C-alpha positions in Angstrom: -41.5 9.3 -22.2 -43.4 8.4 -25.4 -42.0 4.8 -25.3 -43.1 4.5 -21.7 -46.6 5.7 -22.6 -46.9 3.3 -25.5 -45.8 0.3 -23.6 -48.0 1.2 -20.6 -51.0 1.2 -23.0 -49.9 -2.2 -24.2 -49.7 -3.5 -20.6 -53.2 -2.1 -19.9 -54.6 -3.9 -22.9 -52.9 -7.2 -22.1 -51.5 -7.5 -18.5 -49.8 -10.8 -19.3 -48.0 -9.5 -22.4 -44.3 -10.6 -21.8 -42.8 -8.3 -24.5 -44.8 -5.3 -23.2 -43.5 -5.7 -19.7 -40.0 -6.4 -21.0 -39.9 -3.3 -23.2 -41.6 -1.1 -20.6 -38.8 -2.1 -18.2 -36.2 -1.2 -20.8 -37.8 2.3 -21.2 -37.8 2.8 -17.5 -34.2 1.6 -17.2 -33.0 3.9 -19.9 -34.5 6.8 -18.0 -32.8 5.6 -14.8 -36.1 4.7 -13.2 -34.7 1.5 -11.7 -37.5 0.7 -9.3 -40.1 0.9 -12.0 -37.8 -1.2 -14.3 -37.5 -3.8 -11.6 -41.2 -4.1 -11.2 -41.7 -4.7 -15.0 -38.9 -7.2 -15.4 -40.0 -9.2 -12.3 -43.5 -9.4 -13.9 -41.9 -10.4 -17.2 -39.9 -13.1 -15.4 -43.1 -14.5 -13.9 -44.5 -14.8 -17.4 -41.5 -16.5 -18.9 -39.1 -17.8 -16.3 -36.9 -19.6 -19.0 -35.8 -16.5 -20.8 -32.1 -15.8 -20.0 -32.3 -12.2 -21.2 -34.7 -11.2 -18.4 -32.4 -12.5 -15.7 -29.5 -10.7 -17.4 -31.5 -7.4 -17.3 -32.6 -8.0 -13.7 -28.9 -8.4 -12.8 -28.2 -5.0 -14.3 -31.0 -3.3 -12.5 -30.0 -4.8 -9.1 -26.5 -3.7 -9.9 -27.7 -0.1 -10.4 -29.5 -0.4 -7.1 -26.3 -1.5 -5.4 -27.7 -4.9 -4.6 -24.8 -7.0 -5.8 -25.9 -10.2 -4.2 -29.2 -10.1 -6.1 -27.4 -9.1 -9.3 -25.1 -12.1 -8.9 -28.0 -14.5 -8.3 -29.7 -13.3 -11.5 -26.5 -13.5 -13.6 -25.8 -17.0 -12.4 -29.3 -17.9 -13.4 -28.6 -16.4 -16.8 -25.6 -18.6 -17.2 -27.6 -21.7 -16.2 -29.9 -20.9 -19.1 -27.3 -19.7 -21.5 -23.8 -20.8 -20.4 -21.9 -19.6 -23.5 -22.7 -15.9 -23.5 -19.4 -14.1 -22.6 -21.2 -10.9 -21.7 -22.9 -12.5 -18.7 -19.6 -14.0 -17.4 -18.0 -10.6 -17.8 -20.5 -8.7 -15.7 -20.6 -11.5 -13.2 -16.8 -11.1 -12.9 -17.2 -7.4 -12.3 -19.7 -8.0 -9.6 -17.5 -10.5 -7.8 -14.6 -7.9 -8.1 -16.7 -5.2 -6.5 -17.4 -7.6 -3.6 -13.7 -8.3 -3.3 -14.1 -11.9 -4.4 -11.1 -11.9 -6.7 -10.8 -15.6 -7.2 -14.4 -15.8 -8.3 -13.9 -12.8 -10.5 -10.9 -14.4 -12.1 -12.9 -17.6 -12.9 -15.6 -15.5 -14.5 -13.3 -13.4 -16.7 -11.3 -16.6 -17.6 -14.5 -18.0 -18.9 -14.9 -14.9 -21.0 -11.5 -15.3 -22.6 -12.3 -19.0 -23.2 -15.5 -18.0 -25.1 -14.1 -14.8 -26.6 -10.3 -14.9 -26.8 -10.1 -11.4 -28.2 -12.0 -9.7 -25.4 -9.5 -7.0 -24.4 -11.5 -5.9 -21.4 -11.5 -9.4 -19.9 -7.7 -9.8 -20.4 -7.2 -6.4 -18.9 -9.4 -7.2 -15.9 -7.6 -10.5 -15.4 -4.3 -8.6 -15.4 -5.5 -6.2 -12.8 -6.9 -9.0 -10.6 -3.6 -11.0 -10.8 -1.7 -7.8 -10.1 -3.7 -7.3 -6.9 -2.9 -10.9 -5.9 0.8 -10.2 -6.4 0.8 -12.7 -9.3 2.8 -10.4 -11.5 3.9 -13.0 -14.1 0.2 -13.9 -14.7 -0.7 -10.2 -14.9 2.0 -9.6 -17.5 0.7 -12.6 -19.5 -2.8 -11.2 -19.6 -1.7 -7.6 -20.5 0.5 -9.0 -23.3 -2.5 -10.9 -24.7 -4.5 -7.6 -24.5 -1.7 -5.7 -26.3 -1.6 -8.3 -29.1 -5.3 -7.5 -29.7 -4.9 -3.7 -29.3 -1.2 -2.9 -29.9 -1.6 0.8 -29.7 -3.1 0.9 -26.2 -0.8 3.1 -24.1 -2.5 2.4 -20.8 -1.8 -1.4 -21.2 1.9 -0.7 -21.8 1.8 1.5 -18.6 0.4 -1.4 -16.5 2.9 -3.7 -18.1 5.7 -1.5 -17.0 4.4 -1.3 -13.4 4.3 -5.1 -13.3 7.8 -5.5 -14.6 9.0 -3.1 -11.9 7.4 -5.3 -9.3 9.5 -8.2 -10.7 12.6 -5.9 -10.7 12.9 -6.2 -14.5 14.0 -2.6 -15.0 14.8 -2.7 -18.7 11.5 -4.3 -19.6 9.7 -1.7 -17.5 11.4 1.2 -19.2 10.8 -0.4 -22.6 7.1 -0.7 -21.8 6.7 2.9 -20.6 8.6 4.2 -23.6 6.1 2.3 -25.9 3.3 3.7 -23.8 4.5 7.2 -24.4 4.4 6.6 -28.2 0.6 6.5 -27.9 0.1 8.8 -24.9 3.1 11.2 -25.0 1.7 13.7 -22.5 0.3 11.2 -19.9 1.6 12.4 -16.5 1.2 9.0 -14.9 3.3 7.2 -17.5 5.9 9.9 -17.4 6.0 9.9 -13.6 6.4 6.1 -13.6 9.3 6.3 -16.0 11.0 9.2 -14.1 10.6 7.4 -10.8 12.2 4.2 -12.2 15.2 6.2 -13.5 15.5 8.0 -10.1 15.4 4.8 -8.2 18.3 3.5 -10.3 20.1 6.8 -9.5 19.9 7.7 -13.2 19.2 11.3 -12.2 19.9 13.0 -15.5 17.3 10.8 -17.2 14.9 11.3 -14.3 15.3 15.1 -14.6 14.6 15.0 -18.3 11.4 13.1 -17.8 10.2 15.2 -14.8 10.8 18.3 -17.0 8.4 16.8 -19.6 5.8 16.3 -16.9 6.0 19.9 -15.9 5.9 21.0 -19.5 2.6 19.3 -20.0 1.3 19.9 -16.5 2.8 23.3 -15.3 0.6 23.3 -12.2 1.9 19.9 -11.0 3.5 20.6 -7.7 4.4 16.9 -7.1 6.5 16.8 -10.3 8.4 19.9 -9.2 9.0 18.4 -5.8 10.4 15.2 -7.3 12.5 17.1 -9.9 13.9 19.0 -6.9 14.9 15.7 -5.3 16.7 14.6 -8.4 18.6 17.9 -8.5 19.4 17.6 -4.8 20.8 14.1 -5.3 23.1 15.5 -8.0 24.3 18.2 -5.5 22.4 21.0 -7.3 21.0 22.4 -4.1 19.9 25.8 -5.2 17.9 24.4 -8.1 16.3 21.9 -5.7 15.3 24.6 -3.2 13.9 26.8 -6.0 11.7 23.9 -7.2 10.5 23.0 -3.7 9.5 26.6 -3.1 7.7 26.7 -6.4 5.9 23.5 -5.5 4.7 25.2 -2.3 3.7 28.3 -4.2 1.5 26.0 -6.5 0.3 23.9 -3.6 0.6 25.5 -0.1 -0.3 22.2 1.4 2.5 20.2 -0.3 3.8 18.5 2.8 6.6 16.7 0.9 8.0 20.0 -0.4 8.1 21.4 3.2 9.8 18.2 4.4 12.5 18.4 1.7 13.2 22.1 2.6 13.3 21.1 6.2 15.8 18.3 5.5 18.0 20.6 3.5 18.0 23.1 6.4 18.8 20.3 8.8 21.7 19.0 6.8 23.1 22.5 6.4 22.8 23.2 10.1 19.9 25.6 9.9 18.2 23.9 12.8 15.5 26.5 13.7 14.5 26.8 10.1 14.4 23.0 9.8 12.1 22.7 12.9 9.8 25.4 11.5 9.5 23.5 8.2 8.9 20.2 9.9 6.2 21.7 12.1 4.5 23.0 8.9 4.6 19.5 7.6 2.8 18.2 10.6 0.2 20.9 10.4 -0.6 19.8 6.9 -0.2 16.0 7.5 0.0 14.8 11.1 0.6 11.3 9.8 3.9 12.2 8.0 5.8 10.3 10.7 9.2 10.5 9.2 9.3 14.1 10.4 9.3 12.8 14.0 12.5 10.8 13.4 14.3 14.0 12.2 12.8 16.1 15.0 14.0 13.5 17.6 17.5 13.8 16.3 17.3 17.6 16.2 15.9 18.0 19.7 18.6 15.6 21.1 21.3 17.8 19.5 19.7 20.9 21.0 19.6 19.1 24.4 15.8 19.3 24.5 15.7 15.7 25.7 12.1 15.5 26.6 11.0 16.8 23.2 13.4 14.3 21.6 11.8 11.4 23.5 8.3 12.5 22.7 9.2 12.8 18.9 10.9 9.4 19.0 8.0 7.7 20.7 5.6 9.2 18.1 7.8 7.7 15.3 8.0 4.3 17.1 4.3 4.1 17.5 3.9 4.0 13.7 7.2 2.3 12.9 8.2 -0.1 15.7 10.7 -2.2 13.7 13.6 -1.5 11.4 17.0 0.2 11.6 15.5 3.7 12.2 13.4 2.3 15.1 16.5 0.7 16.6 18.4 4.0 16.3 15.6 5.9 18.0 15.5 3.4 20.9 19.2 4.0 21.5 18.6 7.8 21.3 15.8 7.6 23.8 18.0 5.6 26.2 20.7 8.3 25.9 18.2 11.1 26.4 16.9 9.4 29.5 20.4 9.2 30.9 21.0 12.9 30.2 17.8 13.8 32.0 18.8 11.7 35.0 22.2 13.5 35.1 20.5 16.9 34.9 18.3 16.2 37.9 21.2 14.7 39.8 20.0 11.1 39.9 
């Protein structure tokens, strides 16, 4: 407040004082009074239209006001006046990214790395942008550059592992996540990524070991218990699996996946009514959990509830019209329709 008062007095004494308007705007900006800051900086711009810093500041205040187009215009003007300031290229890239203009964002961040090769944030942002464009080799290259600059950054190794998995380079992914855990040993996301990779390779013992670490550090994590249960289930350790799924539900009564897994266990063990009850609970929690409809269609067909089977099959097919499961259900629907015709004597 004192800074605002002093600069206001300076402006009153000399209304065309560039520095006074500039600094009054800074004081307003620091107090999050963005409209007032904008007025002062626009006045400063009118007094010195060749100062790149005023356009840089205007870009920031427009960004705070969620006016990205105006922010971009001002930052582009900053670059026209001062083309070699990496900070401007960086924030311009961020603005393009927020607008979903990834190619423009990449060009801006690439300019940052040209001007400041050791800018970790620019390399990281480039990696993320390339990843979102499914350009995984390029993403890996950027994250490796970032790691060379900050070799103890666990989050960068985590991202690297995710990119390697996308390229089906399992060993490199595991190596990356194990390095990530050296620096972030209790990070649930990194541990989960590593456990999931082992699980997908049917390396269930390793997956179990990692899921147990997740639960050790995050005892309220119902999802980790659910996935640990799946690993036990795949090893034929059904009692342990069910106990974990029940614990997951105890921790999170709206854990649809845990109910689904219990329902599937009931289904496979012939406990049909229990399976239906579990699946219905899944749909109460998450009506979009469409895999349930596939299982219900099969169950209802076996119970000779053909109309219920057809309804469930159609709900699944609305969401998943192609693939082997869809083909199976179309065959099942045809069989159910024939059974209905026979029942009514057609």
